[in-house]
KERO-183828 format. One record per residue (C-alpha): x, y, z; residue number from 1; chain. Coordinates in nm, 2 decimals, always signed. Layout:
! residues N
+--------+--------+--------+-----+----+
!      X !      Y !      Z !   i ! ch !
+--------+--------+--------+-----+----+
!      X !      Y !      Z ! NUM !  A !
...
+--------+--------+--------+-----+----+
! end
This chain:
! residues 147
+--------+--------+--------+-----+----+
!      X !      Y !      Z !   i ! ch !
+--------+--------+--------+-----+----+
!  +0.97 !  -0.23 !  +2.03 !   1 !  A !
!  +0.97 !  -0.10 !  +1.67 !   2 !  A !
!  +0.67 !  -0.20 !  +1.46 !   3 !  A !
!  +0.73 !  -0.41 !  +1.15 !   4 !  A !
!  +0.55 !  -0.35 !  +0.82 !   5 !  A !
!  +0.55 !  -0.56 !  +0.50 !   6 !  A !
!  +0.69 !  -0.90 !  +0.44 !   7 !  A !
!  +0.77 !  -1.14 !  +0.72 !   8 !  A !
!  +1.14 !  -1.23 !  +0.73 !   9 !  A !
!  +1.22 !  -1.57 !  +0.57 !  10 !  A !
!  +1.33 !  -1.83 !  +0.82 !  11 !  A !
!  +1.70 !  -1.91 !  +0.78 !  12 !  A !
!  +1.77 !  -1.61 !  +0.56 !  13 !  A !
!  +2.03 !  -1.36 !  +0.68 !  14 !  A !
!  +1.94 !  -0.99 !  +0.67 !  15 !  A !
!  +2.19 !  -0.72 !  +0.71 !  16 !  A !
!  +2.08 !  -0.41 !  +0.91 !  17 !  A !
!  +2.03 !  -0.11 !  +0.68 !  18 !  A !
!  +1.93 !  +0.21 !  +0.87 !  19 !  A !
!  +1.77 !  +0.48 !  +0.66 !  20 !  A !
!  +1.59 !  +0.81 !  +0.69 !  21 !  A !
!  +1.27 !  +0.92 !  +0.51 !  22 !  A !
!  +1.08 !  +1.24 !  +0.50 !  23 !  A !
!  +0.72 !  +1.35 !  +0.50 !  24 !  A !
!  +0.74 !  +1.69 !  +0.31 !  25 !  A !
!  +0.40 !  +1.87 !  +0.34 !  26 !  A !
!  +0.33 !  +2.21 !  +0.17 !  27 !  A !
!  -0.02 !  +2.34 !  +0.21 !  28 !  A !
!  -0.26 !  +2.05 !  +0.12 !  29 !  A !
!  +0.01 !  +1.86 !  -0.08 !  30 !  A !
!  +0.30 !  +1.64 !  +0.00 !  31 !  A !
!  +0.62 !  +1.59 !  -0.20 !  32 !  A !
!  +0.69 !  +1.23 !  -0.29 !  33 !  A !
!  +0.94 !  +1.05 !  -0.51 !  34 !  A !
!  +0.85 !  +0.82 !  -0.79 !  35 !  A !
!  +1.10 !  +0.54 !  -0.84 !  36 !  A !
!  +1.07 !  +0.38 !  -1.18 !  37 !  A !
!  +1.28 !  +0.06 !  -1.12 !  38 !  A !
!  +1.31 !  -0.21 !  -1.01 !  39 !  A !
!  +0.94 !  -0.18 !  -0.95 !  40 !  A !
!  +0.76 !  +0.14 !  -1.02 !  41 !  A !
!  +0.63 !  +0.30 !  -0.70 !  42 !  A !
!  +0.57 !  +0.62 !  -0.51 !  43 !  A !
!  +0.78 !  +0.65 !  -0.19 !  44 !  A !
!  +0.86 !  +0.90 !  +0.09 !  45 !  A !
!  +1.19 !  +1.06 !  -0.02 !  46 !  A !
!  +1.49 !  +0.92 !  +0.16 !  47 !  A !
!  +1.73 !  +0.63 !  +0.18 !  48 !  A !
!  +2.02 !  +0.47 !  +0.35 !  49 !  A !
!  +2.25 !  +0.63 !  +0.60 !  50 !  A !
!  +2.61 !  +0.59 !  +0.47 !  51 !  A !
!  +2.88 !  +0.47 !  +0.72 !  52 !  A !
!  +3.00 !  +0.77 !  +0.92 !  53 !  A !
!  +2.71 !  +0.99 !  +0.81 !  54 !  A !
!  +2.47 !  +1.14 !  +1.06 !  55 !  A !
!  +2.10 !  +1.07 !  +1.02 !  56 !  A !
!  +2.02 !  +1.44 !  +0.95 !  57 !  A !
!  +2.30 !  +1.47 !  +0.69 !  58 !  A !
!  +2.17 !  +1.16 !  +0.52 !  59 !  A !
!  +1.81 !  +1.30 !  +0.52 !  60 !  A !
!  +1.92 !  +1.62 !  +0.35 !  61 !  A !
!  +2.13 !  +1.43 !  +0.10 !  62 !  A !
!  +1.87 !  +1.17 !  +0.02 !  63 !  A !
!  +1.58 !  +1.41 !  -0.02 !  64 !  A !
!  +1.79 !  +1.63 !  -0.25 !  65 !  A !
!  +1.91 !  +1.34 !  -0.46 !  66 !  A !
!  +1.55 !  +1.20 !  -0.50 !  67 !  A !
!  +1.35 !  +1.52 !  -0.54 !  68 !  A !
!  +1.59 !  +1.81 !  -0.62 !  69 !  A !
!  +1.45 !  +2.00 !  -0.32 !  70 !  A !
!  +1.63 !  +2.15 !  -0.02 !  71 !  A !
!  +1.45 !  +2.10 !  +0.32 !  72 !  A !
!  +1.44 !  +2.28 !  +0.66 !  73 !  A !
!  +1.34 !  +2.21 !  +1.02 !  74 !  A !
!  +1.34 !  +1.82 !  +1.01 !  75 !  A !
!  +1.18 !  +1.66 !  +1.31 !  76 !  A !
!  +1.19 !  +1.29 !  +1.38 !  77 !  A !
!  +0.84 !  +1.14 !  +1.44 !  78 !  A !
!  +0.92 !  +0.77 !  +1.47 !  79 !  A !
!  +1.06 !  +0.46 !  +1.31 !  80 !  A !
!  +0.95 !  +0.12 !  +1.17 !  81 !  A !
!  +1.13 !  -0.18 !  +1.02 !  82 !  A !
!  +1.08 !  -0.39 !  +0.72 !  83 !  A !
!  +1.25 !  -0.68 !  +0.56 !  84 !  A !
!  +1.33 !  -0.65 !  +0.19 !  85 !  A !
!  +1.55 !  -0.76 !  -0.09 !  86 !  A !
!  +1.76 !  -0.47 !  -0.23 !  87 !  A !
!  +1.83 !  -0.56 !  -0.59 !  88 !  A !
!  +2.06 !  -0.26 !  -0.64 !  89 !  A !
!  +2.29 !  -0.42 !  -0.37 !  90 !  A !
!  +2.20 !  -0.78 !  -0.44 !  91 !  A !
!  +2.13 !  -0.84 !  -0.07 !  92 !  A !
!  +1.85 !  -0.89 !  +0.18 !  93 !  A !
!  +1.81 !  -0.62 !  +0.45 !  94 !  A !
!  +1.63 !  -0.54 !  +0.76 !  95 !  A !
!  +1.56 !  -0.18 !  +0.69 !  96 !  A !
!  +1.53 !  +0.04 !  +1.00 !  97 !  A !
!  +1.34 !  +0.34 !  +0.87 !  98 !  A !
!  +1.35 !  +0.66 !  +1.07 !  99 !  A !
!  +1.07 !  +0.90 !  +0.97 ! 100 !  A !
!  +1.10 !  +1.28 !  +0.98 ! 101 !  A !
!  +0.87 !  +1.56 !  +0.89 ! 102 !  A !
!  +1.04 !  +1.86 !  +0.72 ! 103 !  A !
!  +0.95 !  +2.17 !  +0.53 ! 104 !  A !
!  +1.04 !  +2.17 !  +0.16 ! 105 !  A !
!  +1.21 !  +2.50 !  +0.10 ! 106 !  A !
!  +1.28 !  +2.52 !  -0.27 ! 107 !  A !
!  +1.37 !  +2.31 !  -0.57 ! 108 !  A !
!  +1.73 !  +2.33 !  -0.71 ! 109 !  A !
!  +1.66 !  +2.13 !  -1.03 ! 110 !  A !
!  +1.55 !  +1.78 !  -1.12 ! 111 !  A !
!  +1.64 !  +1.48 !  -0.90 ! 112 !  A !
!  +2.00 !  +1.36 !  -0.94 ! 113 !  A !
!  +1.91 !  +1.00 !  -0.86 ! 114 !  A !
!  +1.86 !  +0.81 !  -1.18 ! 115 !  A !
!  +1.50 !  +0.68 !  -1.23 ! 116 !  A !
!  +1.35 !  +0.92 !  -0.97 ! 117 !  A !
!  +1.11 !  +1.20 !  -1.02 ! 118 !  A !
!  +0.96 !  +1.45 !  -0.77 ! 119 !  A !
!  +0.58 !  +1.44 !  -0.75 ! 120 !  A !
!  +0.33 !  +1.65 !  -0.56 ! 121 !  A !
!  +0.02 !  +1.47 !  -0.44 ! 122 !  A !
!  -0.28 !  +1.56 !  -0.24 ! 123 !  A !
!  -0.20 !  +1.51 !  +0.13 ! 124 !  A !
!  -0.54 !  +1.36 !  +0.19 ! 125 !  A !
!  -0.50 !  +1.07 !  -0.05 ! 126 !  A !
!  -0.12 !  +1.02 !  -0.10 ! 127 !  A !
!  -0.10 !  +0.74 !  +0.15 ! 128 !  A !
!  -0.31 !  +0.52 !  -0.09 ! 129 !  A !
!  -0.04 !  +0.55 !  -0.36 ! 130 !  A !
!  +0.27 !  +0.48 !  -0.15 ! 131 !  A !
!  +0.45 !  +0.15 !  -0.22 ! 132 !  A !
!  +0.52 !  +0.03 !  +0.13 ! 133 !  A !
!  +0.28 !  +0.01 !  +0.42 ! 134 !  A !
!  +0.51 !  +0.17 !  +0.67 ! 135 !  A !
!  +0.54 !  +0.49 !  +0.47 ! 136 !  A !
!  +0.16 !  +0.49 !  +0.43 ! 137 !  A !
!  +0.09 !  +0.44 !  +0.80 ! 138 !  A !
!  +0.33 !  +0.72 !  +0.90 ! 139 !  A !
!  +0.17 !  +0.96 !  +0.65 ! 140 !  A !
!  -0.18 !  +0.88 !  +0.78 ! 141 !  A !
!  -0.05 !  +0.93 !  +1.14 ! 142 !  A !
!  +0.10 !  +1.27 !  +1.04 ! 143 !  A !
!  -0.23 !  +1.37 !  +0.86 ! 144 !  A !
!  -0.43 !  +1.29 !  +1.18 ! 145 !  A !
!  -0.21 !  +1.53 !  +1.37 ! 146 !  A !
!  +0.04 !  +1.29 !  +1.51 ! 147 !  A !
+--------+--------+--------+-----+----+
! end
């Protein structure tokens, strides 16, 4: 069973499944996050949805690059969680199945290409307190504890 974080699904509401991939990107005592300005300003693990026909690893590389401008190497899946959310950019409710990876940030290739995103380095020891969703925060704490 995959653990759920965040809001409880609304009774009678239909949620479409939206698989996605997200990365913990440590470098020394810092971790690379993305700051998304809208619809609500928040820090997130870089990542996003897997497009139809796309492999999870291809989606991870694409999403991290779009949201941070960084290339990554050696991704390793460490788990998954689910959450129920409204996705205003698609005007739909989704059950987000979030696959979490740890990868090594290799080098930046410019600013993020995703509008409204910026790459932010934070202290690995405190970054979880700034993350906008509890699943991201829990996986970052788990990683930090050596998991």
